[in-house]
N, C-alpha and C positions, 0 to 999 in steps of 0.2 A: 413632281417638282419638289425638291427638298432643299432647304438651306442646310449648311453644314454644321449648325449648332442645335440640333434637335435630338429629342429621345422619342424612340418608336414604342408603341404598345407591343406587347410580346406576340400578339398573333395578327399583327396588321396586314400581312399578305393574304391570310385566309379571309380576313374581313373584306379586303379589297375585292377578291374574287367573288365573294357572295353578293356583294353590291353590284359589281359589273353584270353578273348574271341576272340580277333582278331588274336591270335596266335595258335588257335586250328588247329591241324594237322601239325605243324611245330616243328622241334626238337630244343630244347634249354635246357641248363643247368642253366644258370644264366641269368637273365634279370636285367638291372641296371636302377634305377630311380634317381641316383644322380652321379655325376662325381667324387665325393670325397671319399677317404678312404673306410671303410667298412659300408657305409651308403646306405640304400635303395637298397639292393641286394636281389632279389627274387628267391627262389629255389623251386623245387618240394619237397614235404614232404618226398617222397620215397628216396631222396638223402641225407637227413639230417644225418642219422646214419654214412654214410661213410665220409661225410664233417666233422662231429665231430671228427672222428678217424684221419682224415687227419690233422686237425688242431692240435690235441693232439700230433702227431707224429712229427711235424716240426716246432711248434711255437717258438722253440728256435733258429731255423736257420734264420728266417726272420719274419717281422711283419705280422700278419694275413692278413691285406688287400693287401699284396704282394702275399701271398699264394693263394689268390682266383683265381689269373690269372692262375697259375699252375693247380688248381683243375679243372676249366672248360676246360682247355686244355686236361687233362687226360681223360675227359669224351667226347672228340671229339667236343667240341664247339671251333672252331678256332677263330672266330671273336667276338669282343665286340658287344653285343645288347644292346645299351643305348637309353633311351626315353627322349625326351624334350617335355615340360618343366620338370625341375627336381621337384620331389614332397617333397624332404626333404632337409633341410638347417642345416649345421654345426653351432653350437652355442658356443662351448667351446673354451678355450684358452690353456689348458695344454696338452702337448704331453705325450705318453707313454714313451718317452725318458727323462730320468732324466735331469731336469734343462731346457728343451726346451719348446718352446711354439708353438702352432698350431693355427694361426688365419685365416686359409684358408676359403674362402666363395665360394658357388656355384652360379656363376652368371647367371645360367640357371634356378635358383629357382623362381617359382611363387606362391604366397600365395593362389590364387584362380586358380585351375587347373581343373575346371569343363568343360572348353571349349575344350575338347578333341574330335576330329572328329570321326565319326562312320566308314567311308571308308568301305562300304559294299563289300563282296567278288566280285572280277572282274578279267578280263584278260586285259592285257595292250599291246598296240602295238604302234610302231612309225617307220616311215620311214626315220627319221633323223639318220645319221651315229653315232653310239654310241662309245664313247671313252672308251677303255679298259673294264672294268667291271662295269661301272656306268650305269646300264641298266635301263629300263623304270620303273620296279617295285619299284625301290628305291625312286622315287618321290612319291609314293603312301603309303609308310610305315611311321609310326610314329617314326621309329628309326632315329638316327641322321645320315642320308645319303642322297644322291641326285642323280638324272639323270644329266649326262653330255654328250652333244653331239656336233658334229662339226657344222661349221656355216650352219644354215638352210636356205632354198630357199623358194620363195613364193609357197604357196600350200602344203608345208610339214605339217604333222599332228602328233599329240600325242593323242591317243584315249583309253578311258577306257570303257570297255564293261562289264556290270554287269552280274552276274550269273542268276539273275532274275530281272525284271523290278522293279523299286524302286522309292518311293517318296522322293524327295530331297528338303530339306528347305533351305539349304545355301551351297555355294561353295566358297572356297578361294584358290587361287593359287599364289604361290610366286616364283620368278625366281632370279637367281643370289645368291651370298653369300657375306658376309663382305669382304672376301679375293678377290673375283672376281666379283666386283660391276658392271662391264661392260658386264658380260656374262648373260644378262637378255634377255628376249624376247621383243625386241624393238617395233615391230608391230605384234599384234596377235589378234585373236577373240576367245571367248569362246562360244561353241555351245552345245546343248543337243539334243539327238536324240531318236527315236523310230523305231519300225518295223525292228528288226535285223534279217538278213538272213544269211545262210551259203554260203560262197563263197571259191573259191580256197586259197584266202589269209586268210581265217578264217571268223569268224562272223563279219558282218558289219551292221550299221544301214542305212536305205535307206532315212530317212527323218530327217533332222536337222533344228533347228531354233537357231538364235544367241541371246545370252543373253547379250553381251557386249564386249568391246574392253579393252585390256590391256593398263594400263597406268603406266608409270615408272616401268614396269616389273612385274606388279602385277594386280590381279583383284579379287574383292569379290562381290558377288551377294547374296542378302537375299531374303526371300519370294519367292524362285524359284517355289515352288509348287502352289503358287497363281498366277504366271505369265504365267504358261503354263498349257495346258488342258490335260496332259496325264502323265502317269508314265514313268520315264526316263529309257532307256535301255543302252544309251551311253552318255558319256561326252567327247567332242573333243576340243583340242586346235589346231587352224589352223594359221600357219605363213602367214601373209597378205603381207609381203615385205621381200626380201632377206636381210641378214645382213652379215657382215664380222666377227662379233664376234661369239665366240662359245656360246652355250646355256646350262645353268644350270637350271633345274626345281627343286627348293629346296623342296617344299612341295606341295601336292594336298590334300586339306582338304574338306571332304564332311560330312554334317550333314543330317541325314534321319529325316522324319516326324515320330514322335512316335505316335503309335496308342493310343487313349484314353482308359484307363482301364474301363471295365464294372463291376460294383459292384451290387450284388443282395441285396435288402433290407431285 
């Protein structure tokens, strides 16, 4: 669903396809790719007839971009599922309200959105005390949410275990938020592992190597597949020194090595 006064990021279709693939098997009614109005809202085609009827019945009661909240709620999607960066930007100035102007801009919009992580299917575990419902999986999602835990101690960990061994080309992890800039990982290391085995605590990797240390609450490592000699089964963040501050892991982004296509002449 797009209004007629928007600008699209250059690679929005590729980004949409990647997100849809990552949501396979999960229930959703509406995915949002802009935080403004009725811009960048994605629906299943099977829901379009009832969406059309719903808008036709209630458009006189409130604006359509307000009705969308009620529509997804009626179809049992309680929470907003919004992705960043935004793929669409509002360009117009005129509001549907007579005499009003609408100059709102989406500050999460990026012109080039090709850099969306692959984040292959995986299970996530941590021994850090989780605050409320800010669980580990939220750090691994491209949705606008995060993991939040109570002050970690030396040796605490946050681990991603892939469903199958994977070639990883790049890893980027960000901690803290703009509102809570001190809830970062002050001292930590990034590790990758292999040889996963089943234990009483679930699957674990028995062998790890360190890729680098966190600096200022973040780490980014490129050419991972060139630096190690094995397909990765686990990615682990290890706390190397206790801290008094809580810990937010805002995003964990992984890019896989794409196989080269073989074409027959």
